[in-house]
N, C-alpha and C positions, 0 to 999 in steps of 0.2 A: 584418248581415242575410243571410240565405240568398237568392241570386239566382235560383234555378231555380223553375219553376212547380210542381214536385213537391217533397214533403218529403225531408229528408236520408235517411230510411230507405226511400224508394221503391225497389222492386225494378227493377233495370236489367239489360239483357242485354249481356254482353261476352264475351271469350274469355280462355282460360287465358294466352296469350302477353301480353296486356295486364296481367293481375293478377299475373303473375310478373315483370313488368318486363322481359320479353325483347323487347317491341315497345311502341313508343309508340302512342297513339291517333292515328289518321290519318283516321278516318271517323266521324262522329257522325250519328245519325238521331234526329229527334223526331217520333214517329208522330202523324198527324192524328187517328186513331180514338180512341186511349186516352191520348194524351199520354205514352206510355212513351218511354223513351231507350235507345239502343243505341250501344255504343262498340267500335270494331273497329280493329285494327292492320294492318300491311302484309300479313299472311297471309290477310286476309279472314275470313269467317265460315264455320266448319264446326261442325256439331252436335257432333262428338267433342270440340271444344275449348270449347264454350259453357258459360258460367257465369252464374248469377243472383246479383247482388251489389247492395248498397245504392248509391244515387247518391253518397252521401257517400264510400264507399270508393273509388270511381273518381276522384273530384275529389281525394282526399287524395294519390293516386298521381301525378296530373297537374293541377296547379292552372291550367294554361293552359286547361283546360276552362271555367273561369270566364268566359273571353272570349266564349264561345258559349252562355252560360246563358240569353240572351234569344232564342235560336233558336226561331222560331214552330213550332207544331205543323204537321206537313206539310212541314217543310223538313229539309235535311241540310247538314252542313259537311264539308269535306275539306281536307287539307293535304298537301303533299309530304313534309314532315318536321316535327319539333317546332320547327325554326328558321324555317319558312315560315308565312306568314299563313293563317288559316282562309278558305276561300272558301265562301260560302253559295249555296245554290240550292234551288229547290223540288223536293221529292221526286217522282220519276216516279209515275204512277198505279200502284196495286196491281193487277196482272193477275188476282189471285184475287178481286177485288171484284166482278167482273162475272158 
């Protein structure tokens, strides 16, 4: 069974470095507003590197993401490296929402 709250073909935001396997996913965000997912590597997020891919595509590249499939909307998870555990925390409030 698929463990995420979104379907396999759900569009997610990531970066070129992750999809080209130059960097591992070190930061994951599950948005409270629309339940969207974002996956970022060590370089962080820059629009020039942004990609829109299916959730399944990212999970196929890194099946350790299954460990955080139950991440609640409005939460994030990060790790120091692929060999470190995920640390979950509530996402900070969105400054643009005010």
